C-alpha positions in Angstrom: -31.3 114.2 43.3 -32.6 114.0 39.8 -36.4 114.0 39.7 -39.0 114.1 37.0 -42.5 115.5 37.3 -46.0 115.4 35.8 -45.4 118.9 34.2 -42.4 117.5 32.3 -39.9 119.5 34.3 -36.8 117.5 35.3 -35.2 118.8 38.5 -31.6 118.5 39.8 -31.8 119.2 43.5 -29.3 119.4 46.3 -29.9 116.3 48.4 -29.2 118.1 51.7 -31.1 121.3 51.3 -33.6 120.8 48.4 -32.0 123.7 46.5 -32.7 123.5 42.8 -29.5 123.6 40.7 -31.3 123.5 37.4 -34.5 122.4 35.6 -35.1 121.1 32.1 -38.5 121.2 30.4 -39.3 117.9 28.5 -42.2 117.5 26.1 -44.4 115.5 28.4 -44.7 114.0 31.9 -41.7 112.1 33.2 -42.8 108.9 34.8 -39.5 106.9 34.8 -36.4 107.1 37.0 -33.5 109.1 35.6 -30.4 107.1 34.7 -27.1 108.8 35.6 -24.0 107.4 33.8 -20.5 108.3 32.8 -20.2 108.0 29.1 -17.5 108.1 26.4 -13.7 108.4 26.6 -14.0 111.6 28.6 -16.4 110.0 31.1 -18.9 112.8 30.8 -21.7 112.4 33.4 -25.0 112.2 31.5 -28.6 111.9 32.6 -31.0 109.7 30.5 -34.8 109.6 30.7 -38.0 109.4 28.6 -41.4 111.1 28.6 -45.0 110.2 27.9 -44.8 112.0 24.6 -42.4 109.2 23.4 -39.2 111.3 23.5 -35.9 110.0 24.8 -33.4 112.5 26.2 -29.8 112.8 27.2 -28.6 115.8 29.3 -25.3 116.8 30.8 -26.0 115.7 34.4 -23.9 118.6 35.8 -25.3 121.6 33.8 -28.6 120.3 32.5 -27.6 121.0 28.9 -29.4 118.9 26.2 -27.0 116.6 24.5 -29.4 114.6 22.3 -33.1 114.0 21.9 -34.7 111.3 19.8 -38.2 110.0 19.1 -38.6 106.5 20.6 -41.3 105.6 18.1 -43.0 107.5 15.3 -46.5 106.5 16.4 -48.4 109.5 18.0 -49.5 107.5 21.0 -46.0 106.3 21.9 -45.0 106.6 25.6 -41.9 105.9 27.6 -42.7 105.1 31.2 -40.3 102.2 32.1 -36.8 102.8 33.4 -33.7 102.7 31.1 -30.9 100.2 31.3 -27.2 100.7 30.4 -24.6 98.2 29.3 -21.3 98.6 27.4 -22.0 102.0 26.1 -25.6 101.3 25.0 -29.0 102.1 26.4 -32.0 99.7 26.3 -35.6 101.1 26.6 -39.0 99.6 26.1 -41.9 101.7 24.6 -45.6 101.5 25.3 -48.6 103.6 24.3 -52.0 104.9 25.4 -53.6 104.0 22.1 -56.4 102.1 23.8 -57.4 105.5 25.3 -57.6 107.1 21.9 -60.0 104.3 20.9 -62.6 105.9 23.2 -63.3 108.1 20.1 -65.8 106.0 18.1 -64.3 107.2 14.9 -60.7 106.2 15.8 -59.3 103.4 13.7 -58.0 101.0 16.4 -55.3 100.0 16.6 -51.8 100.3 15.0 -49.2 100.6 17.8 -46.9 97.7 18.4 -44.6 97.4 21.5 -41.0 98.0 20.8 -37.5 97.9 22.4 -34.7 100.2 21.4 -30.9 99.8 21.7 -29.4 103.3 21.5 -25.7 104.5 21.6 -25.5 106.4 24.9 -23.0 108.9 23.6 -24.8 110.0 20.4 -28.4 108.8 20.5 -28.0 106.7 17.4 -30.5 103.9 17.2 -28.5 100.6 16.9 -31.6 98.4 16.5 -35.3 98.6 17.1 -37.3 95.4 17.7 -41.1 95.1 17.6 -42.7 92.7 19.9 -45.1 91.9 17.1 -43.3 91.1 13.8 -46.3 91.6 11.6 -47.2 95.2 10.6 -50.8 96.3 11.4 -53.2 96.3 8.4 -56.9 96.8 7.9 -59.0 93.9 9.4 -62.5 94.8 8.4 -65.1 97.0 10.3 -66.5 97.1 13.8 -70.2 97.2 14.7 -70.3 101.0 14.0 -69.0 100.4 10.5 -65.6 101.9 11.3 -62.3 100.3 10.1 -60.3 98.1 12.4 -56.5 97.5 12.3 -54.3 94.8 13.8 -52.4 93.1 15.1 -51.4 95.7 17.8 -50.4 96.0 21.4 -47.9 93.7 23.3 -46.3 96.9 24.6 -43.5 97.3 27.0 -44.4 99.3 30.2 -41.5 98.4 32.5 -37.7 98.4 32.4 -36.1 95.5 30.5 -33.8 93.1 32.4 -30.2 92.6 31.3 -28.6 89.2 31.1 -25.0 90.0 30.5 -23.8 86.4 30.6 -26.2 85.2 27.8 -26.1 88.7 26.1 -29.9 88.9 26.1 -32.5 91.3 27.4 -35.9 90.3 28.8 -39.0 92.4 28.4 -42.6 92.0 29.7 -45.4 92.8 27.3 -49.0 93.9 27.6 -52.3 92.8 26.1 -53.2 93.0 22.4 -55.2 96.1 21.6 -57.1 94.6 18.7 -57.6 91.4 16.7 -55.8 89.2 15.8 -54.4 88.0 19.0 -50.6 87.3 18.9 -48.2 84.9 20.5 -46.2 87.7 22.1 -48.9 89.5 24.2 -48.9 89.1 28.0 -45.5 87.5 27.6 -41.8 87.6 28.6 -39.7 88.0 25.4 -35.9 87.4 25.2 -34.0 89.6 22.7 -30.4 89.4 21.6 -28.4 92.3 22.8 -26.2 92.2 19.7 -28.7 91.9 17.0 -32.2 92.7 18.4 -33.4 89.2 17.3 -36.3 87.7 19.2 -34.7 84.6 20.8 -37.8 83.1 22.6 -41.2 83.9 24.0 -43.0 82.7 27.1 -46.7 83.6 27.0 -48.5 83.8 30.3 -52.0 84.4 29.0 -53.3 83.5 25.5 -55.8 85.6 23.6 -56.0 88.6 25.8 
């Protein structure tokens, strides 16, 4: 059994006895399921997961040895909480954030995180493409009632695992609310993304202006 924890420890346990074979210390709490997959020409058994500090890990699933580790997004509020998906030697992962929590600080310039989906080579951790759910980069949008600067657009983050459509070679991701103005057409939506290119193919928005 491979099991993450709030402390950031990943455990490999004997399913019959509960004996701990090994542990690995990640940089933050592990909230997603661990994906176990044979990878590469040597069929090495690897374990993949993310943490709430925004890091994405690959371990040797037998020994617990770290194979690679990458930052899912450079934003300090980035989080990985949804499960990972694997297809044809590549991993797909959505990234969210807790930036709305940072905005409790009245001096925080809210907000600049955009939801994103990554396609990563499972064997090496190389990023093949990164697609933002909001195409426009955040910029200053004036000031709030306290006189502090506001940024946007932001939000439309990806909290859950993406869905693979192997026939149409697309992935589908669900997005969250916008964190700040202006509202976008991809918040509270289902977005379809090309597996090959990372291009946004279509958007269905369930709630406008959230």
